[in-house]
C-alpha positions in Angstrom: 38.8 190.7 159.3 38.4 194.5 158.8 41.5 196.7 158.8 41.7 198.9 161.8 40.8 202.6 161.2 43.7 204.9 161.2 41.9 207.3 163.5 40.7 204.7 166.0 41.2 205.8 169.5 42.0 203.3 172.2 40.1 203.1 175.4 42.4 205.5 177.3 41.9 205.7 181.0 38.7 203.7 181.1 38.3 201.4 184.0 35.7 198.6 184.3 33.7 200.9 186.6 33.1 203.3 183.7 31.8 200.6 181.3 28.4 198.9 181.2 28.1 195.6 179.3 25.0 195.2 177.2 24.0 192.2 175.2 21.7 192.3 172.2 20.1 189.7 170.0 20.2 190.7 166.3 18.5 188.9 163.4 21.0 187.4 161.0 20.4 190.0 158.3 21.2 192.8 160.8 24.5 191.1 161.7 25.3 190.9 158.1 24.7 194.6 157.7 27.0 195.3 160.7 29.7 193.1 159.2 29.4 194.9 155.8 29.6 198.3 157.6 32.7 197.1 159.6 34.4 196.1 156.3 33.5 199.4 154.6 34.7 201.6 157.5 37.6 199.5 158.7 36.1 199.2 162.2 37.6 195.9 163.6 34.6 195.0 165.9 30.8 194.9 165.5 30.5 196.7 168.9 32.6 199.5 167.4 30.2 199.8 164.5 27.3 200.0 166.9 29.1 202.7 169.0 29.8 204.7 165.8 26.1 204.4 164.8 25.1 205.6 168.2 27.3 208.7 167.8 25.8 209.5 164.4 22.2 208.9 165.7 22.9 211.2 168.7 24.2 213.9 166.4 21.1 213.6 164.1 18.8 214.0 167.1 20.8 216.9 168.5 20.7 218.7 165.1 17.0 218.2 164.8 16.4 219.3 168.4 18.0 222.6 167.4 15.6 223.0 164.5 18.1 222.0 161.8 17.3 219.9 158.8 19.5 217.0 157.7 20.0 217.1 153.9 21.6 214.6 151.5 22.9 216.1 148.3 24.6 214.5 145.3 28.1 215.6 144.4 26.8 218.0 141.7 24.4 219.6 144.1 21.5 218.9 141.7 19.5 216.4 143.8 18.6 216.8 147.4 16.7 214.7 149.9 15.8 215.6 153.5 16.0 213.1 156.3 12.6 212.6 157.8 12.6 214.1 161.3 13.4 211.5 163.9 12.0 213.3 166.9 8.7 212.2 168.2 8.0 215.6 169.8 9.8 218.8 168.9 11.1 220.5 172.0 11.2 224.2 172.3 14.6 225.3 171.2 
């Protein structure tokens, strides 16, 4: 079992009316990836990993909507890679 993240926020003030239950079927390799990510990040649930992934994906899309590029750079700053734009259509920013 993964160790809970120190900065994990509890569901404060949420009532059942504010939540919507979704159910997904994932292939076994995808579940294994989710489990590995949970172990690496200390997220105690697979649903938490999916919620965190959604936050990151939303941030990536928002950055690209504002005309920003997402760059991966090594620690020495010598090698850079750009994330391929995720937006299907570029909106007027």
